[in-house]
MARGU-266369 format. One record per residue (C-alpha): residue number from 1; x, y, z. Coordinates in steps of 0.5 Angstrom, whole numbers. Example, Ala and Ser with C-alpha at 12.3 -4.5 7.8 and 13.67 -1.06 7.14 Angstrom:
R  1  25  -9  16
R  2  27  -2  14
This chain:
R  1  29  -49  127
R  2  35  -47  131
R  3  36  -40  133
R  4  43  -38  134
R  5  45  -32  139
R  6  47  -26  135
R  7  54  -24  136
R  8  55  -18  141
R  9  58  -13  135
R  10  51  -14  131
R  11  47  -13  138
R  12  51  -7  139
R  13  49  -4  132
R  14  42  -5  133
R  15  42  -2  140
R  16  45  4  137
R  17  40  4  131
R  18  47  4  126
R  19  46  -3  123
R  20  41  0  117
R  21  46  6  116
R  22  52  0  115
R  23  48  -4  111
R  24  46  2  106
R  25  54  4  106
R  26  55  -3  104
R  27  50  -3  98
R  28  52  4  96
R  29  59  1  95
R  30  57  -5  91
R  31  54  0  86
R  32  60  4  86
R  33  58  10  89
R  34  63  15  91
R  35  63  17  98
R  36  65  25  99
R  37  62  26  106
R  38  63  21  111
R  39  65  25  116
R  40  58  27  118
R  41  57  19  119
R  42  63  19  123
R  43  61  24  128
R  44  54  22  129
R  45  52  21  136
R  46  50  14  135
R  47  57  12  132
R  48  61  15  137
R  49  57  11  143
R  50  57  5  139
R  51  65  6  138
R  52  65  7  146
R  53  61  0  147
R  54  65  -4  142
R  55  72  -2  145
R  56  70  -2  152
R  57  70  -10  153
R  58  76  -11  148
R  59  82  -14  153
R  60  87  -9  151
R  61  82  -3  153
R  62  85  -3  160
R  63  92  -2  156
R  64  95  5  157
R  65  98  9  152
R  66  103  15  152
R  67  98  19  156
R  68  97  13  161
R  69  90  14  160
R  70  85  7  159
R  71  78  6  158
R  72  77  7  166
R  73  78  14  164
R  74  73  15  159
R  75  68  11  163
R  76  68  17  168
R  77  66  22  162
R  78  59  23  161
R  79  56  21  154
R  80  55  28  152
R  81  61  30  154
R  82  65  24  150
R  83  61  26  144
R  84  63  33  144
R  85  70  31  145
R  86  71  27  139
R  87  67  32  135
R  88  72  37  137
R  89  78  33  136
R  90  76  31  129
R  91  75  38  128
R  92  83  39  128
R  93  86  32  129
R  94  93  32  132
R  95  94  25  134
R  96  98  23  141
R  97  104  20  140
R  98  104  12  140
R  99  107  7  145
R  100  112  2  142
R  101  112  -5  145
R  102  116  -11  143
R  103  113  -17  144
R  104  117  -24  142
R  105  115  -28  136
R  106  113  -35  135
R  107  119  -40  136
R  108  123  -34  140
R  109  126  -31  133
R  110  126  -24  135
R  111  121  -19  137
R  112  115  -16  133
R  113  114  -8  134
R  114  107  -6  137
R  115  104  1  136
R  116  99  2  142
R  117  95  9  141
R  118  92  13  147
R  119  85  10  149
R  120  82  17  146
R  121  86  16  139
R  122  83  8  139
R  123  76  11  140
R  124  77  16  134
R  125  80  10  130
R  126  74  6  132
R  127  69  11  130
R  128  72  11  123
R  129  73  4  122
R  130  65  3  123
R  131  64  7  117
R  132  69  5  113
R  133  69  -3  114
R  134  62  -4  110
R  135  64  0  104
R  136  71  -4  104
R  137  67  -10  105
R  138  64  -9  99
R  139  70  -8  95
R  140  74  -14  98
R  141  76  -21  95
R  142  72  -27  97
R  143  78  -31  99
R  144  81  -26  103
R  145  80  -28  110
R  146  84  -24  115
R  147  81  -19  120
R  148  74  -19  117
R  149  67  -20  120
R  150  65  -28  120
R  151  71  -30  117
R  152  77  -34  120
R  153  83  -38  120
R  154  79  -44  119
R  155  75  -41  113
R  156  82  -40  110
R  157  84  -47  111
R  158  78  -50  109
R  159  79  -46  102
R  160  86  -49  101
R  161  83  -56  103
R  162  78  -55  98
R  163  82  -53  92
R  164  87  -59  94
R  165  82  -64  94
R  166  76  -62  89
R  167  80  -58  84
R  168  87  -62  85
R  169  91  -56  85
R  170  97  -59  89
R  171  103  -54  87
R  172  103  -49  93
R  173  107  -42  92
R  174  109  -40  99
R  175  110  -32  99
R  176  113  -29  106
R  177  112  -21  105
R  178  118  -18  109
R  179  116  -14  115
R  180  109  -12  111
R  181  106  -8  117
R  182  112  -4  117
R  183  113  -2  110
R  184  106  0  107
R  185  107  6  103
R  186  103  12  106
R  187  102  15  99
R  188  100  9  95
R  189  95  7  101
R  190  91  13  100
R  191  91  13  93
R  192  88  6  94
R  193  83  8  98
R  194  81  14  93
R  195  80  9  88
R  196  76  4  92
R  197  71  10  93
R  198  73  13  99
R  199  74  20  97
R  200  72  25  103
R  201  79  29  103
R  202  78  31  110
R  203  77  24  112
R  204  84  22  108
R  205  87  28  111
R  206  86  25  118
R  207  88  18  116
R  208  94  21  114
R  209  96  24  120
R  210  94  18  124
R  211  99  14  120
R  212  104  19  121
R  213  103  20  129
R  214  110  20  132
R  215  112  13  135
R  216  115  14  142
R  217  123  13  142
R  218  123  12  134
R  219  120  19  131
R  220  115  20  126
R  221  114  14  121
R  222  115  15  114
R  223  112  9  112
R  224  108  3  115
R  225  101  2  119
R  226  103  0  126
R  227  101  -7  129
R  228  96  -5  135
R  229  92  0  132
R  230  85  -1  131
R  231  85  1  124
R  232  91  -2  122
R  233  88  -9  120
R  234  83  -6  115
R  235  88  -1  112
R  236  93  -7  111
R  237  87  -11  107
R  238  86  -5  103
R  239  93  -5  101
R  240  93  -12  99
R  241  86  -12  96
R  242  89  -10  89
R  243  94  -16  90
R  244  88  -21  91
R  245  84  -18  85
R  246  90  -18  80
R  247  91  -26  82
R  248  84  -27  81
R  249  84  -23  74
R  250  89  -28  72
R  251  84  -34  72
R  252  78  -34  77
R  253  75  -28  74
R  254  78  -27  68
R  255  74  -23  63
R  256  72  -27  56
R  257  69  -24  50
R  258  64  -29  50
R  259  59  -31  55
R  260  59  -38  58
R  261  55  -42  62
R  262  56  -47  68
R  263  63  -49  67
R  264  64  -48  60
R  265  68  -42  61
R  266  74  -46  65
R  267  74  -51  60
R  268  75  -45  55
R  269  80  -42  59
R  270  84  -49  60
R  271  85  -49  52
R  272  88  -42  52
R  273  95  -41  55
R  274  93  -38  61
R  275  96  -39  68
R  276  91  -43  73
R  277  92  -40  80
R  278  88  -38  86
R  279  89  -34  92
R  280  88  -36  99
R  281  90  -30  104
R  282  89  -29  111
R  283  92  -22  112
R  284  99  -22  110
R  285  100  -29  110
R  286  98  -32  103
R  287  98  -38  98
R  288  97  -39  91
R  289  95  -46  89
R  290  97  -48  82
R  291  96  -54  78
R  292  103  -56  76
R  293  110  -54  77
R  294  111  -49  71
R  295  105  -45  73
R  296  107  -44  80
R  297  114  -42  78
R  298  112  -37  73
R  299  107  -35  79
R  300  112  -34  84
R  301  116  -29  80
R  302  110  -25  77
R  303  108  -24  84
R  304  115  -22  87
R  305  116  -17  81
R  306  109  -15  82
R  307  109  -13  90
R  308  116  -10  89
R  309  113  -5  83
R  310  106  -4  85
R  311  107  -4  93
R  312  114  -3  94
R  313  114  -9  98
R  314  120  -15  98
R  315  119  -22  100
R  316  123  -26  104
R  317  127  -31  99
R  318  129  -36  105
R  319  121  -37  107
R  320  118  -36  100
R  321  118  -42  95
R  322  114  -47  91
R  323  112  -53  94
R  324  109  -60  91
R  325  104  -62  97
R  326  104  -69  95
R  327  111  -69  97
R  328  112  -64  102
R  329  108  -60  107
R  330  106  -53  107
R  331  105  -49  113
R  332  99  -44  114
R  333  96  -41  120
R  334  99  -46  125
R  335  97  -52  121
R  336  101  -56  116
R  337  98  -59  110
R  338  100  -65  105
R  339  96  -69  100
R  340  96  -76  101
R  341  93  -82  98
R  342  87  -85  101
R  343  83  -91  97
R  344  83  -88  90
R  345  83  -81  92
R  346  88  -76  94
R  347  86  -72  100
R  348  89  -67  104
R  349  92  -69  111
R  350  93  -64  116
R  351  97  -63  123
R  352  99  -58  128
R  353  105  -55  125
R  354  112  -56  128
R  355  113  -49  131
R  356  106  -49  133
R  357  107  -55  137
R  358  113  -52  141
R  359  109  -46  142
R  360  103  -50  145
R  361  107  -55  149
R  362  111  -48  152
R  363  104  -45  154
R  364  102  -51  158
R  365  108  -52  161
R  366  108  -45  163
R  367  101  -46  166
R  368  103  -52  170
R  369  109  -48  173
R  370  104  -43  175
R  371  100  -48  179
R  372  106  -51  182
R  373  108  -44  185
R  374  101  -42  187
R  375  95  -48  187
R  376  89  -44  186
R  377  83  -45  183
R  378  84  -39  179
R  379  90  -42  176
R  380  87  -49  175
R  381  82  -45  171
R  382  87  -41  166
R  383  90  -48  165
R  384  83  -51  163
R  385  82  -45  159
R  386  89  -46  155
R  387  87  -53  154
R  388  80  -52  151
R  389  83  -46  147
R  390  88  -50  143
R  391  83  -56  142
R  392  78  -51  139
R  393  83  -48  134
R  394  86  -54  132
R  395  80  -59  132
R  396  79  -58  124
R  397  86  -62  123
R  398  85  -69  120
R  399  90  -72  125
R  400  89  -67  131
R  401  88  -73  135
R  402  95  -76  134
R  403  98  -69  135
R  404  95  -68  141
R  405  96  -75  144
R  406  104  -74  143
R  407  103  -67  146
R  408  100  -70  152
R  409  105  -75  153
R  410  110  -70  153
R  411  107  -65  158
R  412  104  -71  162
R  413  110  -73  166
R  414  111  -65  168
R  415  104  -65  170
R  416  104  -71  175
R  417  110  -69  178
R  418  109  -61  179
R  419  102  -62  182
R  420  103  -69  185
R  421  104  -66  192
R  422  98  -61  192
R  423  92  -66  189
R  424  86  -66  194
R  425  89  -61  199
R  426  85  -56  202
R  427  87  -52  208
R  428  83  -50  214
R  429  80  -43  214
R  430  82  -42  206
R  431  78  -44  200
R  432  79  -52  198
R  433  84  -53  192
R  434  80  -60  191
R  435  83  -65  186
R  436  87  -62  180
R  437  84  -65  173
R  438  89  -69  169
């Protein structure tokens, strides 16, 4: 039997003897235990050392916050002093201000604000996350795939493909929440955490302070969970978990008065006047899969009203719509999906979507430009890594070979013209460049 290499996070958990604690938290959460003293675990020496180990190899760990410190500063601190520092900070927690960074959105449509906490606050957020995550995982819906262990965008695409191919659900409700991360209500989030069983008042007070940490150049936020914080993805899933279960309760987990076996429950539900729908969600990007247009239209209106009334969130009317994927494509996580006829069956056809294709081409051309400017082995390796990354992400698209052929055709001329003069070139006394791989 083939043995798979353990993931680094799991190895770290076992190294610091914290995996058993997390497993127990998960089990207790499944049994609906109310957690009233989590700070003891958060300030546990093993948890603090594990948090440091987990964040030190993050690619953003060398990014500094408003105090200009990064992971290299923490690395200078003795482990015992680091543990004492975290415990002291959490005794009367006051977060440092958050650094604001604007990054361009895909397609060049404006910018997206990132909030980067100081490295010390990121360490504390990681300590909290390691304790909260197993508790929340036990409560999350099975078809939520964003920012969760052992789940990815590919699982979300696979679920959507299954519902279209096997369940023949060909009407998709596309919902785009307007500025989700910037509009989360703090009070509502804390109530949702309490309902989930996180009833440690001291911990909730610390999280409330984190949410209200001053943003440099903006001020103290009254709502929102800034993208860039370690805890933000988990908090965003807590906010939308209520939506997942509400959609699920309309059909998938609808409770009947009688106990049914096998598929008899769904046969009975189909005879009733209920809205058949399934949710597939990755972070704030989600789809509702329905059997007919009428149900899809009702679901669209119901979800729009529910988000507004329950979570105080608006949707983008321009980007949200009902799509018949037998006639039009639905875009999801960089893929575009449509149902086509194949023999006697209707199956999903998936491609790299138009926006992602432009981003891929732009990225490749930038790598070629860097090689032309500085033809080093390091830049060639970055180019190769970019190509491999694109292949790795989009390899599940059913028409990916055709898409990549078209992308290759568009960039090949630039590649040849931009690198023709440096192919096979080397310099005496310097590292040889060798031949550039096409």
